[in-house]
C-alpha positions as CSV (number, residue, x, y, z in Angstrom):
1,K,-3.4,18.1,21.1
2,R,-4.4,15.3,19.4
3,E,-5.7,11.0,20.3
4,F,-3.3,8.9,18.8
5,L,-4.8,5.3,19.1
6,M,-3.5,2.3,18.1
7,I,-1.6,2.0,14.4
8,I,-1.8,-1.8,13.2
9,Y,0.2,-0.8,10.1
10,S,1.6,2.6,8.5
11,G,2.1,3.2,4.5
12,I,0.7,5.7,1.8
13,F,-3.0,4.9,1.0
14,F,-4.6,5.5,-2.3
15,E,-8.3,6.7,-3.2
16,K,-9.8,3.1,-3.8
17,E,-11.9,4.4,-7.0
18,K,-8.5,5.8,-8.6
19,I,-6.7,2.7,-8.2
20,D,-10.4,0.9,-9.4
21,N,-9.7,3.2,-12.6
22,I,-6.5,1.6,-13.2
23,V,-7.5,-2.1,-13.6
24,K,-10.9,-3.8,-13.8
25,S,-9.9,-6.8,-13.1
26,K,-10.9,-8.6,-9.8
27,L,-10.7,-11.4,-7.4
28,A,-14.0,-12.0,-5.0
29,K,-12.9,-9.9,-1.9
30,D,-11.8,-5.9,-3.0
31,I,-9.3,-4.0,-0.3
32,K,-11.3,-0.7,1.3
33,F,-8.4,0.9,1.3
34,P,-5.2,-0.1,-0.9
35,H,-2.0,0.8,0.5
36,I,1.1,0.1,0.3
37,T,2.5,-1.1,4.1
38,F,5.2,0.4,4.9
39,K,5.4,-0.7,9.1
40,F,3.2,-3.0,10.4
41,K,2.6,-3.2,14.2
42,P,4.9,-0.5,14.4
43,S,6.9,-0.2,17.7
44,K,6.4,2.8,19.7
45,E,9.5,4.3,19.0
46,D,8.6,4.4,15.3
47,E,4.9,5.5,15.8
48,E,5.9,9.2,16.9
49,L,8.3,9.9,13.8
50,L,5.2,7.7,11.6
51,N,2.5,10.5,13.1
52,S,4.8,13.1,12.2
53,L,4.7,11.3,8.7
54,V,0.9,11.8,8.9
55,G,-0.6,13.6,5.1
56,E,2.1,14.1,3.2
57,E,1.9,13.5,-1.0
58,V,3.4,10.7,-2.5
59,N,3.9,9.8,-5.9
60,V,3.8,6.2,-6.5
61,Y,5.6,4.7,-9.7
62,L,3.1,1.8,-10.2
63,Y,4.2,-1.0,-12.9
64,N,2.5,-3.9,-14.4
65,F,-1.0,-5.8,-12.5
66,K,0.0,-9.8,-11.5
67,Q,-2.7,-12.0,-10.8
68,D,-3.3,-15.5,-9.6
69,E,-6.4,-17.5,-8.1
70,N,-5.6,-15.8,-4.9
71,N,-4.0,-12.1,-5.0
72,A,-4.3,-9.3,-7.1
73,G,-2.1,-5.8,-7.0
74,F,0.5,-3.8,-8.8
75,Y,4.1,-3.5,-7.9
76,V,5.7,0.2,-7.2
77,A,8.7,0.8,-8.9
78,K,9.7,3.7,-6.9
79,I,8.2,7.0,-4.6
80,E,8.7,10.4,-4.4
81,S,8.2,12.5,-1.4
82,D,9.2,15.6,-0.3
83,N,9.7,14.0,2.8
84,K,12.8,12.8,3.6
85,Y,11.7,10.3,6.6
86,I,9.6,8.7,3.8
87,N,11.6,8.4,0.4
88,D,14.5,6.4,3.1
89,L,11.4,4.2,4.8
90,F,10.6,2.5,1.4
91,E,14.1,1.4,0.1
92,Y,13.8,-1.1,3.2
93,I,10.4,-2.3,1.9
94,E,11.5,-6.0,0.8
95,C,8.9,-6.0,-2.4
96,P,6.5,-3.0,-2.5
97,H,3.4,-3.3,-3.5
98,I,-0.8,-2.9,-3.7
99,T,-2.4,-5.7,-3.3
100,T,-6.5,-4.3,-5.5
101,S,-8.1,-7.8,-4.6
102,V,-7.8,-11.3,-2.9
103,S,-9.9,-14.8,-3.5
104,E,-12.4,-15.8,-1.8
105,F,-9.3,-18.0,0.8
106,G,-6.4,-15.0,-0.1
107,K,-4.4,-12.9,2.4
108,P,-3.3,-9.3,1.7
109,V,-0.4,-10.4,3.1
110,D,0.8,-13.0,0.2
111,T,0.9,-10.4,-2.6
112,Y,4.6,-9.8,-2.9
113,K,4.9,-13.2,-3.7
114,L,2.9,-12.5,-7.1
115,F,6.7,-10.5,-7.8
116,S,8.7,-13.4,-6.2
117,K,7.4,-15.9,-9.0
118,K,7.4,-16.7,-12.5
119,C,3.8,-15.4,-12.1
120,P,2.5,-13.7,-15.7
121,I,1.7,-10.1,-15.9
122,E,-1.8,-9.7,-16.5
123,E,-1.4,-6.2,-17.2
124,E,1.3,-4.0,-18.6
125,L,1.6,-0.9,-17.1
126,F,3.7,1.8,-15.6
127,V,1.5,4.5,-13.9
128,V,2.2,7.7,-11.9
129,I,-0.3,8.3,-9.3
130,K,-0.3,10.3,-5.5
131,G,-1.4,8.6,-2.3
132,T,-1.5,10.4,1.0
133,F,0.6,8.8,4.0
134,G,-1.4,7.3,7.0
135,N,-1.7,4.9,9.4
136,F,-4.8,2.5,10.3
137,V,-5.2,2.8,13.3
138,K,-7.7,0.1,15.9
139,P,-10.9,-0.3,15.7
140,G,-10.2,-0.1,11.9
141,Y,-10.0,2.8,9.4
142,P,-7.1,5.2,7.8
143,V,-5.9,8.7,9.5
144,F,-5.2,11.2,6.8
145,K,-4.0,14.1,9.3
């Protein structure tokens, strides 16, 4: 039986190189483990379901790249997974996105604001990439299996 560590957040994670290859624009601080957050600090009840989704592959549809002085990232138009729970959970994300970098004082949690305000589109694109569902755990790394 595998040991479960405290989950900081759960979501779909991407290989950093794949994200970096789509768009070159960078702010001061790179995001080491690019992801779409599904649940932040999940409840004990949610943890069992989230642990059962670890390792599931997902097709993710990126739509446009935006950046301001503090945040940079992609909007996620939709996802496709063979797992019903992942598809259902995605529907509850108010503004699905992937943060790629932040400024010295930028916070990844604010990236969604790029897509709610009239921030100009930095790069128009529509790209499908593969991601893997996982948990980001204490002391600070993602788990995919």
